[in-house]
N, C-alpha and C positions, 0 to 999 in steps of 0.2 A: 498477621502476616507470618507465613511459615517459610523458612529457608533451610535447606538441607546442609548448606555450608555457610557459616556466618562470617568467615574471614575471606575476603576477596583475594585471589591469588596475586602475588606480586608479578610485575612485568618481567618476562624473560625475553625471548625472541618476539618480534612483532608478529601479530596475528594478521593473516591476509584473509579477507572475507571472500567467500566463493558462493556463487549462485549457479545452480544446475537445475534443469528440468529433466527428471528421470521417471521411467515407468515404475509404478508401485512394486511390481514383482522384482524389478532390479534392486530397488532399495531393500526389500525384505531379505534378499540373499547376500547383502554386504557383510563382511566380517566385523567382529567386535572392534577391531582397531579403527575401522572407518567410522563407526558410530561414536567413538570417543570425541570426535571433533564436530559432531552435528549440533548446530544451535537450534534448529527447528525445521519442521516439515509442514507444508501447506497442501492440502487436497483442494479440489475445485468444486465439483458439484456436490460432494459429500466428503465426510471424513475418510481418509484412506485406511484400509484394513491392514494396518502395520502395528505390530507390537514393538513399540520403541521405548518401553520402560519409562524413564523420566524425561525423555526428549519431548518438548512441546509439539503436539500435533494439532492442527486446526484445519479449517476449510473455509474458502471464500463463499461457498454455496452457489457460485456461478458455474454452470456446466460447460465443459469443453466442447468445442466445435471442431469438425474436421476429423482427421485420422487418428490423432493422438488422444485416445479416449481414457488412458490410465495414467497420464502424467501427474507428477507431483512437483511442487516447487521446493527445492532443498537449499537451506542456508547452512554453510559450514565455515570453519576457520582452519586455515593451514598455517604452519609455522608456529603453532601454539604447543608448547611442550609441557603444559601443566593441566591438571584435570579441570574440566568445566564444572561450574556450580549450577545447581538447580534451585528453583523456588516456586512458591505459589502464594496467592493473595486473594482477598475478597471472597472468603469461604471456598477457596479452591477454584474460583471462576477464572482467575488469571494465572497462567503458567508461563514461566520464563527460564532461560538458560543463558549463561554468560561466561565470558573470559574477562581478563583485565580490561581490554579495550572496548569490547562490543557486547551487546545484549540483544537477544531476540525474545519477544513475548507475544502472547495471544490471549484474547479474552472473548468469550461468547456469552451473550446475555439474551435470554428469552423474554421478550416484551410481555408476553401473556402472563408471566408470573408476577408482573408489576402492576397489572391492571386492577384497580380497586375503585370503580365508580361509586360515587355517593348517591343518595336517594334522588331520583329524578334526573341524574346526570346522563346526558346523551352518550351513546356508545362511542360515537366519533370523537367526543371530547376525552373519553377514557383512553382511546387509542393514542391521541396526541400526548396526553399526560404520560403514558407508558413509554413512548419514544423519548420524550424529553428526559425522563428519569433514567432510563436505560443508558442513554448516551452520556449523561452527566456522571452516573456511577462508573461507567467503563473508564472514562478519562480520569476521574479522580483516583481510581485504583492504579492506572498506568503511572500517573505522576508520583503517587506514593512509592511505588516500586523503584522508580528512577532516583528518587531522593535517597532511598535506603541503600541501594547498590552503588550510588554515586555515578551512575551512567546518566548524567543530568541532561544530555543533549539528545533530544528526540530528532532523529535524522530522516526517517521515512516511516509513514503510517498508511495502512490500507484499511479502508472502511467499507463494509458491505451491509446495507440495510434493506429489508424487504420493501418492495413497492415504493421505490424512492420518489416517484413522481405522483403518487396518489395524494389526494387531498385528505387532511385529517384536522379536524377542529377548525376548519376555515383557512388552512394554509397547507402548502405542499410539504410533504414529509421531509424532503431534503432541506427546506428552509428551517423547519423545526430542529432538525439535526444540527444545522449551523448555529442556531441560537443556543442549544444546549452545549455544544462544543465550546463556543466562546465563553459561556459562563464557567465551565470547568477550567478553561485556560486561566481566566482571570482569578478565580478562587484559589488556584494553585500557584499564583504569582508568575505565570508564564506570559511572555510577550504575545500579542495578538497581531502584530505587524512585523515585517522585517525578518527577524530571526526565528521564523516559524518553519516547521518541517516540510519536506516534500510529502505529497499525499495524493490520494484519490478517494472518491466516494462513488460507489456503483450500486445499482439496484439488484437485489436477489429476489427469487420467487416468493410469492405470498406464503406466509407460514414459516419462513425461515427465521432463525434467530439473527440478531445483530452480531456480526462477526468482525473483529478488529485484530489485526496483527501489526507488529511494529519492530523497528530496529532503533537502537539508541547507542550512543558512544560517550566515552569520557572526553574525547577530543572535540573541541568546538568546530562544527562544520562551517562551510561557506555557503550561503544561500545564493542562488542564481535566479534572476528574473529575466523575462523575455522582452526585448525592446519592441517587439511586434504586438505585445499584449499588455493591457492594464493589469497590474498586480491584483490577484483575486481579492486580497484584503482591502483594496481600494475601489471595488466595484460600486457603481451607483445603487441607490436604495431600491430601484425597480427590481433588482434581483433578490430582494429580501431585506428585512429590517436589520439582520445581522449578516455581515459578509462572511464568506468562507475564509478559513484560516489555513493557508498553505502557501509555500513557495513553489515557483515553477520547477525548480530543480535544487538539489543539494549535493555538495561536493566535499568529500573527505580528502582534501588535497594531499595530506601527508600519509594517507593510509594505503597499504598494499591491497592488491586484488580488486574486487568490485568496490568502487569508490565514487561513482557518479550515479545519482538517482534522479531520473526524470519523472516528474509527477504525471498523473493522468492528463493527457494533452488532447485537445480537440480543435475543430475548425472554428476558432475564435480569433478575430483580429480586433485589437483594442479590447472592447468588452462585448462585442456583438457576434453572434453566430453568423457565419456566411456560408454560401452554397446550400441554401435550404433545399432539402429533398434530393440532393445529388450526392450519393454516398461516395462515388469515385472522386469527385472534386473535394469533398470533405476529407477524405483520406490523404489526398495530395497536400491540402492545406495544413493538415496535422503534421505531416512530415516536414513541411517548411518551418513550422513552429519548433519542432524538435531540432532541426538543423540550426536554427537561430540560437537555441539554447546551447548547442554544442560549441558554436562560435564564442558565446559568452564564457563557457567553461574553459575553453582553450585560452581565452584572454585572461581569465583569472589565474591560470597556472603559468602563463607566459610561454606556452609551448603548444604544438599541434598534437595533443594526446588523444583526442576523442574524435571519432567520425561515425557516420551512420552505419557503415559496414561492420563496425566492431561492437555494435550494441546487441543486447538481447531484449526482445520485445514481448509484451503482452498486449493483445488487441482485444478490446471489448466491442462486441457487435450487438446492436440493438435488435435487428431483425436477422435471423439466421439465413433468410433468403438473399441477404446482401453479401454473404461471405465470399462468393465467387468474384464479385466486383471489387471487393476490398483486396483480396489476394492478387487480382490482376493489377490494381493500382500500386500495391507494394512491390510487385515483381519488377516494375519499371524503375524503381528507385533503389532496390536492395539486391544484393547478390543472392543466388539460389540457396546457398548454405546458411543464410542468416537465421539464427534461432528465433522462432516466432511461435507463441502459444495463442490460440484463438479461443475466446470465451464468449458465451451469450450473456449479456447483462444490459439492463437499462442504464442509460447515461443520465447525469444529473440535470440536464436540460432536455426537454422532450423533443426539441428540434435538432438535437445532435444524434447522428446515426452511428458514430464510431468514436472511440476514445483509445488512445495508445499511450502506454507507459514504457519506460526503457531503463536499463541499467548498463553501465559501462565500466570497463577496466582501463586503467592508465596504460596506454600503449598496446592494448590487447588487440589481437586479430584472430580470435577463435571463431570457428564456424559450426561447431556441433552443438546439439542440445545439451551436452555435458559441458 
């Protein structure tokens, strides 16, 4: 593991995490002073054409839908008056950048480089083995970095794997991913229920690498569950031999700036998908689930700090032809200036047509993409 700065800066003023969705051309023209506080940048359909020196740049591989074709997701810290530190691990596979309180990291693993079928082994079995190995490696490297930098609390993680619903080795790729993720958590001494990060897992196009990016903190977060839904780590076995590992939301209650992270949320009540085939109804049900999470977050902080109108959203659309119906459903519940990014991606269950994630600021009422 390589790190350009071995001593973690001591805390000065508290760092406030900021999330923005900005055009790549806007990012490229920012002055050096702006770049000093950038933790990481995420492109969508591909890596953004940005020369960011040692700032981690990654891509979800899920293409943008609608008008905003060149947007990037930008994570920065404000109120931090010390230099950020950079590092890499896993022969350069994992890149990360951090201040005293927060860390952003990303890792991309090409499954094809891990395929090594033995004599007579079916190709489909090799595909399954490569996915299992790639996922386990990625998470092992993530946890190793968090131990070394002492940002031990994984608060939010984004997982993108190609062809998430395809069968491989007799099982769905998403279920294989869950098995490998659970093994990596256990081998790294991580909890697999309760104190697990907010997360999402979406499908990217065939041939894409596995792409994962994440946020971690030194502060212990508060995990939020939804009273309308069964916790994912308690799903029945019909959804796979190994349950997904994520909390419905995560709250950094004492942190400034962006401090609420709502996991990928869909039209699930209890543990069952509802409104089969009706994308408008699924969108409405998803918003109801997010509203329930906001109620729980406000209860956790004993104040009315979070509301739908103050969130920033990413919406994953399975079928691009459904985009208009989803936009119409959202417009009924959200104000016109609400920041929303639409992406085309397969959702982890084939009967789910839309998934929505969100971030929130304590008491924030901003309405621009910035």
